[in-house]
C-alpha positions, 0 to 999 in steps of 0.5 A: 899882914897888919901894916906895921910902922918900922922906923921911917917906913910903913911895912904893908906886905911881907915877902914870904919864903926868905930864910936869912932875913925878913923882907917887906914891901913898904913905903917911906912915911911922909912920901906922898908919891907912895913909891914902893920899897923893899925893906930888909931886917933881921928876924926878931931875936937875931944878934947884931953880930950875927950872919944875918945882920952882917949880910944886911950891913954888907948889902947897904955897903955895896949898894951905897958905894954907887949906883950900879947898872943893872941893880936896885938902887939903895934908898936908905939904911940904918940901925934900929934897936941895935939891928941893921936894916936896908931899904932898896928900890922895888923892882917890878919884874919876875925872877928868872927861875920863875920866868923859865919855869922849866921852859928854855929860852931861845939862844937869843934870849939866853945870850941877852940874859948873859950879856946884861948880867955880865955887864953888871958883874963887870962893873962890880968886879972892876970896883973890887966886889964879888957878888957871891950869890949869882943865881936865877932867883936873884936875877929879876926880868922886867916887862921891858926885858931888862934884868936886875941883879939883887941880893948882895948879902953874900958879897965880899971884897975880892980876896976876902976870906969867907966864914964857910961854904958860900953861894947856892947849890948848883950855881956856886963854884967849887972854890966858893962851895969850899969856902975859899977866898972870894974871887971874880971867877966865882961869879963868872962860874955862876954866870955860866950855870945861869946861862946854861939853865936858860939854854936848857930850861932846867938846872945844869947841876941838880944839887941840894947841898954845896958839898956836891959841887966837888963831884962835878966833872968837865962834861957839859950838855951839847946845847951848852958846850956849843957856846964856847964862852959859856963852856969856858965860864964853866971851866973847873979851873978858875984861871981858865975862865973869861972875865965878866968884862969879856963876857959883856962884849958877847954879841947880842942876837936879834929878838932876845930882848923882845922874847924876855919882855914877852915872857915876863909879861906873860908871867905877871899876868897869870892867875894869882895863887889859889887860896891857902897856897903859899906864894913862892919867895920869887913870886912877883909882888903883883901876884902876892898882893892880888887880893888887896890890889883889886880895889885901890883906895886913895886916902882923902884926909879931912882937914880939921883942927890942928893935931895935938903935939902928942898924937893918940893911938886912934889918930896914928891908926888913921894915919897908918891906914891912909898911908897904906892905901896910898902905897897900894895906889902905886901898883897902878901908877907904876904899870906899863901900857900893854899894846893891843890890849883886848877886852877894853871895858870902862873902869870905874871910880866909886866915890862915897860921900865926901866933905862939903866943898870937896872938888874932884878933877880928872886930868884937869877937868872938874867932875860932878861927884855922884851920890854914894855908891854911884860909879863915875865912868872913866876910860882905861889909861893914865889919868891924874886925879886931883882931890881939892879940900878947903885947906888941902889938895892931893894929886894922884897919877893913876894908870887904869886898866880894863876892869880896875876899880879905884876907890876914893875913901875919906879918912876922917880925923878920929876923936881924941882918946879920952884915956 
């Protein structure tokens, strides 16, 4: 997509596959760190009083109440053009449905998912909230094996009525599928369906419509029934289910966290989607943006005369381009070191001609800038790159992996539009 300014944010990539709202990857204008955010807004033409707008307002309300453990932090929220929007922390990880990909986790891994998820739900329930949409696509696993629960658009206060059937087919409890008032037991049932899927490597209920929930029976596969807590969570009687706080006290088994981390690392390091093939909604950002993140450009503004009070379109375009490439830099700044990395080749930084009196430092060491097109060798690892201009200075924290290409590109101030 073409970068787009939206209020105080620059939207740099659209996350596809969403139906309730438009979801973008973006950065906050003026934030020189290039920290990535996920920005949600209703699609063009949506009504301010519609279901999508209400879901975004509710997500802002829940995440704005406090910093919940195991959730993405709220960055900001507001209204633009009469429609609400929300910006939340970008979680670098893999959705659980993609992490499983038809392969079960070990008992230790499945129970670790369950324990962590139950802890987050217990905090929400204690504050009177019901998530209402617990499903593998809304559980993100990062490369440390930690989980993050996302998407609070269907959240309700416990006891609040619903406008109709709620949740995802195969995970929603029968009460939620019938549109009955929200209750914590609904989340507990969905928790059981998620953990069961981790144990089985497939969906417990292969349903396409919420109405199919009414036909479920009490029978469970042996691998699921063998776990008393999971079987109890899947009780058809809401009163027979344990609380999320009780489930959070389940003992963890050794190796579960390590297995999740290893699986997540394997999922994010796979090949990108083939050209022409749409990436799924749950695909990690690294894979969605692979074509543009292979070479990262650090914008080096050239300081000139003071900008006019009313910037022209050409200057705005230059600013947008500079912010975009700084945002892309954070893909490398946020990566974690992988131990025992193989194929250890030198990465390169290519520096085209820069203005006179420009000084480049790497880790505090001044380097001689080669002529345009000549590579400057740099070892893989974390580095601090400082670009000092006569009247300005930019500092970037970069994590260089073998084969990465980091490109410093000067962004010149364009001439004032004569029109």
